[in-house]
C-alpha angles and dihedrals in degrees: 000000000000121000122253140201111271131204100162116081127333121336118243121202093223093054109026142049106246142154121267109267098184097108092051092046091051091054092048092048090053089056091048092049086057090054094246125160118212146163128233105215112182137144123264116293093009095129102267096135093042093055092045090054090049092046090053091059093040093056101041095094094061103023145035101243121202112194117191132178115208090201084078088069123078128220090260089061088066098046095103143346095271096053092043095050091047094048094043091051092051091048090050094048090049090054091048092056088081097046135076095253118145111261092231090062092052093048093048093050092048099043098045101039107033091074104019098076090198124129091199093058091044093054092044089058092045090054091049089051092049090050095051097040117114090220132032114266125235120196119208119186120185128195096020088162084084088068101037097100096056130090093214090063090056088051089050090053090047090056091050089050093049093051091047092053091049096042090119088066101038134018118254137161115321088223140349120208121190122193122203147130095237122064105259091207090067104040093098087074089070091059109026121044100185115109096233094063091044089058096044110058118192087222102051090118091076116108120224115274108197097160115148111237095182118108117252121217093254090051091050088048090054091054092047090050090059090050091048091052088058100043108020097216093161090231120165095250096193093049093046092048090051092049091052091050095045092055100038105026084227097297100168099222094048094047091051094043095052090048090048092052091050092047099043114013115041100044088089091056108109089229090067121048101176142003093271089064093042096054094064133094091267091051090048093052090049090053091050090051091053092046093053094055099043129094113233136160094261096051092043090053093050095048091048090055090058089058092047097048116042092183089057092050092049094048094051092047092052091046094051103040108023097043088233115175111224123191114231102243118158088202091068107088098219091049092047092050093046092051093046092054094045100250097122145022137202110263111182091324095313133102115257129176105257097243146348093260094056091044094053092044090052092048090051092049095050093043095052098050115124091246093053094047091059091062114112097235091058092052090048090056091050090053092049102037098099091059098061103069117073120178089342094307126114113240100217092172091061093044091056093044092052093044091054091051094048094043093051092047094047104034108014092111095050123110123270090245090057091051095050092050099039107027098091093041091055092049091053089045089055093045099047102070090045096059098024113135094008108050140022137216131212132194117219102234095199091061099040115107137127091289107038145027130181116209124193116199121199115197122168093328095316121111129208127190119207122181115203114204138181105219112251104163129293097288093058091044090054090055088053091054091051090050090051091051090053091054092048090054092048093051093039093239129145098203135049138163136233120200111192124191102211118182101155090134088071095053120101117239113247 
């Protein structure tokens, strides 16, 4: 059976197409060899569980590796010390059934801890086990977010910390690795409100773990090469890998999902008769279109976070529509939350939406809200939309002409401040119902500020580049033209558009 692209659960090399993780595993093993404890904090579906599974196999030659998943425990297992110790011991024994651990160790752990309900006794036995073990023991715990609201988990971390500090006197785990979305060092704030406990984390022994889990273009190319060896599509592997990276910034779930759509879903589309036609730029853009309109677990999780955190919602809205520049400061709560959930990344010290897919999905969400759809410019686009497609081709010239007319009629008397903050939003609001379901648009994040925005429109394999500008004298406008020419060269296009919002008549003479 041939391998396939996987988006549900961890990826396994024998079953799935996946990037080579060896370089990351080697770095992690080096940390473990040093006896370091660390936490893997990454957003949902960013490959945490996959790399823990791979690490388990990678370490087995030199270590006993115990891999636990706290999702296997229920909320009642964390109610108090007794239930936690009992449940943790059962979970541990179940894991040990498949390892070469002396039976006397298993029996001792089970007999003494199942009914004791005492963390002190549990950790005493764990230290005895570590001391007698033929190989050092590494503890991996996935999905520790499941435990983060419970006091007993903080006590568990405190015991790990105490044994780590005293490891010169008594053997303990060689390394402990915790995987979660939330920062474990800060979870005590959910439970304890006093300032002392906020300052003294039970997990301050963990070393920083800045490893990049995103897929780089060469890693994506390696995965595609394995697929090509199986199916011989004659794809341009380098070009396809770069497209995947450009649109996803290497976000693991999105890379795999786009590949999965191309491999499994769009082959039945009459535009594509076989895999050789699918694995092209046109096939890729079709897969992106399908991805952007589907409901999946990643998108659902992201959208739910916007409802849960108003400050996150407000920051992203300002970033997308107002061209607001936001410094990347982890001490700012909205920035910290956005980074933790995978919405943003640090780009030269400034906040940037993590990838083009997220950005477009967010634009679509904000632009299709009931409040937005009652705006006059949106209704004008709905009335005009059937006029803009001629012989299957999008008439961008006419779209821009009509937009200028409508915008002037509806908002020509508004203030300059209104125009600078709302102009680009209203253009996207006008554009969206015209191309909805057939085409997509993307905003180039690196050019978006309070004065300019570059929009790329994909429609049935054709691309259009529109540069939106707030007029700031001829010199600035000339720079915009030069920028537009650069994009035309990059996308191999002969024609582009510049839409300038010029309200100099409203400015006071100085």
